[in-house]
N, C-alpha and C positions, 0 to 999 in steps of 0.2 A: 503492499500501499505506499510506504513512505517514497519506495522508488518510482512508483508511477504519480505522486504527488510532486516529486524534483523533475521529471521529465516533462510534465505539465508545466511547471513553474520555468524552467529555460526554454520551452516553445515559446511561452508568452514574453519573455523578455527579447528572445530571438525576432519576434515579430516587430515588437516595439521599436529595436533598434534599428529595422529594417526600413521603418520610416523617415521621413524627412523629420530633421531636428526641430523645425518648425511647429510639426505636428503635436508635440507636446506643450508648446509654449501658450500659456495660458492669456496672453495678451493679444493672443490672434483674434484680430477684429473678425466681425461678422460682415458677410456680405448680403445685403439686404435684398430677399425676395419676395416680390408680391405678384397679385395679378388672379387668373383662373386659377385657382388650387382646390385641392378638398380637403389637402393637410397641410400645415405648415411645418417646414422642415428647418434645420440648422444646415446650411450651407458649409460651415466649417466643419462641424461633426461629420457632416456624410462625407466631407472632403479627406477628412482622417482614417475614417474607417473604410471609406467605399472607392477611393482613388487608386490608382493605378501608373506605372511608370510608361512613358510614352516618348518616341523621338521625335523632336522638333529642330528644325536646321541645323543638324548635326549634333544638337546636345541631347541628354536624356534628362527629361523634366517628370516631375510629380503633380497629375492633375485630375480633375473629375471632370467625367463628359457631361455634356449639357443634357443627355438624353438620359443619363442616370440620374438628374435632379427633375427632369419631367416626370420621370417613371416615379422617382420618391413622392412627389406632389399629388399622385394618383389622379390624374387629371385623364377624362377620355383622350384618345388620341384619333385624328392628328394633331397637335397643337406646336404652335412656334414659340421663340422667344424674341424679347428686345431688349440688349445690351445696350445699359444706359451709361454713359460716359460723362465727362464733363461738357463736353463739346458736341456731342452726336448721339443718335439712335443707331443701332446697328440691328437689323432685323434677321434672324436666324430662322429660315423657313423648316419646316419638319425634316425634312430629307438630309440637311445639313446638321443636324441636333449632335451625332455622334461625331463630327468631324472638330465641335469645338472642347476644347479642356480649360476649366478653370485652375489656375494656377495662381499659386500665393507666393510671395517674398517680403520678408520683414522689411527690406529697404523700399520696396515698390509697392505694397498692398496687393491688392486682387487685379490679374491681368487674364485675358482670355488669349488661348493661343490655338489656331486654326490650322489645320493639316487635311491635304484631300488631294489625290493624284499629284506628289511632289510638290504643291504648292504650299508655301507658308505664310503666313500672316500672326502680326500681334495685335491688340488691342486692348487698350488700356491707359491710364489706370481704372478701375471701374466703378461705378457709384450704384451699382444694383442691376436686377435682372426683373424683366416685367414676362409673365407667362401669359400667353396671349390663346386661348383655345381657338382653332380654325371651326369647329363646330359645337356651337354650344347648345346644350339641351335646353327643354323648357321649362326647367328647374334652376336654370343657371344665372346667374348674375343679377341684375337689377330691371325690374317689368315697372313699366306705366299704363293703368288699364283707365278708363271710365265706363261707367253702365252700358257702353254701346260701343267702346274702341278698344282696342289694344295699340296704345299710343307708342310705344316705345319699350326694346329690349338691349339693355346693354351688358355684356360683361365686363366683370372687375378687372381685367388687363384692359380692355379698349377704354375704361373711365381713367385708370391711371395713365395711358399714354395720353390720351386727350389732356388730362391736366397737366402733364410736363409739357406739352406742346404749346397749351395755352399759357402758361407762365413765361415760355422763353419767346413767344409772339409778344408778350406784354412788353418785355425788355431785349428786345431783340440784339441790342449792343453790349448787354451786361451778360459776365458769365456768372452761373449761380454758384461756381467753387463746387469742386468736388464733394465736399462733407457735406453742403448744401443739400445737393442732390441725394445724397445717401440718407441723410435724416428724412428727406421729403418721403422715399420710399419707405424707411425702417419705421418712421412714426405716422405716416398718412397725412392726409389733407382734407379740407372740408370741401363739400359739393354746393354749389349754389343751387337751390331748388327752384329759382325762377329758370336758370340756364337748362334744369332738367326737362321742365314744361315747356321749354322752348316760348316763355312768356305768357303762356295762359294763365288767364286768372282762375282764382277757385274760392268757392266758398266755405268747401271742408276737405280735409286731407286727411287720408287715413294710411298709417305707415304701418306694412305687414309683416310680421317678424317670424323666422321659422320655425318657432315653435308655437304659432297661432297667435301671435300678439296682434291687436288689432289697436292702435293707438293713434289718438287724434292729434294731428300735428298742432301744438299751442305755442310757435318759436323754437328757437333752437337751431341744430344744423344735423346734416348728415356727413357723417366722419368715414371717409374712404381709406379703409386701412389693413394691411396684410392680404387675405383673400375674401374681404367682405366689405360691408357697409353697418355703421350702427348708427343710431339716432341718438342725439344727446340734447339736454335741455341745456336754457343761456347758461345755467350754472356748472354745466359741463356734466352733469349725471346722465350715466348712459342708461336709456330706457327700453329701448330695444337692440339689443345686441348683435343679431343677423337679420338687417331688413332684407325682406325678398323683393319687396316692392311697393307702389304707391297706389292708391285708388283715389281718383280724383272726383270728387263731388258726389260721393254714393248715395244711393236711397236711403231712407230713413228707416225702412223697415229692414228687420234682420229676421234670420232663422231662430235665432234665439230668442225672439219674441213670442215662440209659440208655447214655450215654456208658461212665461208671464202671461199670455193672454188665456193659457189653459187653466192656469192656479188663479186668475180672477176669476173666472166662470165657475170653475169649483168651488168658489169662496161664495159665492152667491146662490149654491144650491143646485146648479145646474149640472146636467149629464154633457158630457164631451166626448166626441168623436173626432180623434186626431189622426189622419190619415197623411202618410209620408209616402208619397211618390219618388222613386229613384232616379237620377240622372235625368231629369226634366228641365233643361235651362229655361229661363225667360223669354228668351230669343225663339226657344221651340213652342212654348206655350203661344205665344203671338202668330207664328208660322201655322199653327194648327188651326186656331180660330179664323185666320184668313183664308185656309184651304177647306173650311167646313171638317175637321177631323175631331173635332172635339164640342159638339152641339151640345151636350149637357153643361158643360163649363161655359161655354158664351154664354148662357141663361143665368149663371150664378154674377155675383156680384162682380167688378172685374177686378182680375189680380192685382195685388200690389208687386212692384219689383222689389225684391228682399235680397239683402246681400247675404252669402253662404260665409262659409270661414274658411282659414287657410290651413291645410290643406283641403282643398275642396275633393273629399273623399268619404266614402260611405261610412267608415269609422267615426271619423272628425264631425262629418254633419249630423249622424244621428246623436253623438253623444251631446252637441251645441243642442240641438233641439229638445232633446229628453232634460236638459241640466239647467237651460237658459243661460250660460256662460260659454264663453270664448276657450278655444283648446289650451290656453297658457293656464286656465284656471280648472277646466275640468281633467286635464291630463291626458287627452285622447287628439292628439295632433295629426296623426299618418295612420296608415295601414296596419302599422305594427304594435299598437295601442290598443286594449279594449277593456281595460278596468277604469272605471269611472272614479275621479276622486272630488266630485260633487255630488252633492243629493240631488235626487231625478225626480221627476214629476209625478211617478207613482210613489216614492214617497212623502210627496206633501200630498196626494190624496189619502193616502193611508190615515196621514196625522189627522185629518179632517174626518177620520171614520169611515172613507168611501173606499168602495172597491174596485180595483184595476184589472184589466187584462192586455196583454201585449201580442200580437199575433204577427210572427214573422215567417221566413221561408223554410229552408231544410237545415239553418243554421244559425247559431247566436253571434252575431257581429260585436256588439259591446255587452258588455255586463250590465246587469239591472237591479235593482232592487226586490225585484219580482220576478218569479220565473216567468220565463217565456213558452208561448205555446208553439213548438215547430211544426212545419207541414211538410209533408212528403207529394210527390207528384203520384198520386194515386190513381189517378184516372189517365195516366199516360197521355197527357194532353202536351207535354212538353215545356209545363210551367206549373208552379205553384200559386200563383196568384189567383187563378180561380179555387183553387182547394182553399186559400185565406179568406176570399170573400165569402165563400158557403161558410165557413166557419164564424165569420163574424155576423153573418145573417142569424144564424143560429144563435148565437150570444144575444142578438137583439131580440129575438123571438122567445128569450125565455123570461120567465118571471123575475129571476134572480140575477138578471144582466148587470154587467159593472155599469159603475157611474163614470168611470173614464177607459175608452175603448181605444189602445192605439192600431193601426193596421199600417205595416211596412209592405208597399208593393214593389216590384222588383224588375219587372218586363220590359219597360223602357229603358232601363238603362243597360239589360242585356242586348236588345236590339241598337243601341247606340254603338255600343261597344263592337258589334259585329259588323253593321253597317253606315254609320256615320250618323249625324245628327239630322239630316232633313231627309234621309233617305225613304222612299216609300214604305218599306219593311218596318222603320222605326215608327213613321208615323201612324201606321196600321197598330203598331203596340200601344200608340197615344190613344188611338180611337177605340180600342180595348179597356183600355184602364179609363177613357171617359164613361163606359157603360157599366166597368164597375163602380167608379164614383155616384153613378147614377143611382145603382141599385143600394149601394150604403147609405148616402145620404137620404133619399128617400124615405128608407126603413129607420130611419135613427130619431130617437124621440127627444134629443136635446141641441144644444149648439155644436158647429162643424167646424174644424180648423184644418185645412188642407196646404201643406208645405211640401218641401223639397230641400234635399241634403245636398246637394250639388248639381251641376249643370252637364254639358258635353260639347266636345268640339270634335268635327271631323278629322282626320289622319289619314294618309296615304293605304293604310289597310283597314279600316274602318272608322273608329272614332275611340276617344280617350277625356280624360278629366283629370283633376287633381295639381293643374297649373295655375298662376295667376293670370287668367286671362277671362274677360268678359264673360264669355260662353260659358265656361266654368262657375264664375262667382256670383252670377245673379239668377234667380229662381222666382217662379210666382210664388204668390202666399195669398191665402183665400180666407175669410170667416164668413160663414153663413148659419143657417139655421137647418136642423133636418126636417124631412118632408111629414113626421109625424109628431111635431111638436104641438 
């Protein structure tokens, strides 16, 4: 055992001795790295552990390839890099990432050496590196939407480069200095909201966070830092740590209002039917009415346009509807969470001495304070919605029916995913849901709330949701009376 330990010790010493002497120097400065990154990494630490020797201009150097850095930040390929020096920006396309090596010398700082097909080039000293995704995903960067438009989608790397260029345009004859440029990348900078909105005026602005925060803008600034954007108040307090986007002049109605409206009606002694349609955007509602696909909904009071929550997925939408609070408070902000961290409407009904029932499909999506009634496709129709509706009608016909009956119908969402938001087969699912609504509302003896967890947008292969897009984030919201009241 002692011999084995000694061998391992000697091996570790040999490895350390094989690295450049500077690798052990504690004063080695960090090379600022910013932009489109899933993970923040230390370039100096990566250089120490992941670098290698290479030949450059007849000399043996020790460096770290740009390709290794891009791999470490876990960004989807392809991606490029922009090397920031005191005087210029050097764009490195995806195909050249492996040819650039980060080199550090105590007397010269960070430099980049380029070696390809016998050609050599040295660039530096470096202020930092900005990673830029060539193809940004729908959830990447910063998005700006209104209730009817997807205004802008900007990558973090793009924002950094634009801010650097803007600073140099403002002072074209002055050089910012190497340290100033490095500090810019390391410490971040503020973003002008007016510039982001292209000068558009607004009455209300909502800042949307990665964990479902929906914070109303009340002064302060957006702080571009590292691989994201934060919202700070005027006193410098960070309110939203990871801003995913801005919603300009959102509607007053929210899907979280379903809890408050249901609670108020229950408090007054009313029975409440809560119908949750899955994956039915406000734009689809308007389209269905205009094309005669929803004749029953057309007879109801016009739907208000309501804002969903972020991420606009079923887990988060259901949690918001059932608890009346946003994901950062109820704990469900993506498809990965299922446990509620806030009391739900069924618990509120129980405190009033009222009975509740929650009818869903073949699986439980979020946990609730009452047992959910699951439904299988027992009639072989290819859906469970008809089984759910039949079960709901049986509840309504019972002498001991619940005071609060919640129903979750999934078929519009399924069709939207398969075919897209306006496809004829999706609209057929809307027409069938409209018939289900007619049967449920006409048979109910109290008040009715109809809402939706999220919307839907069309993709190349069908439809999807979960992103800060107006199609996903705005849904119909209706309050009416049952036919047997």
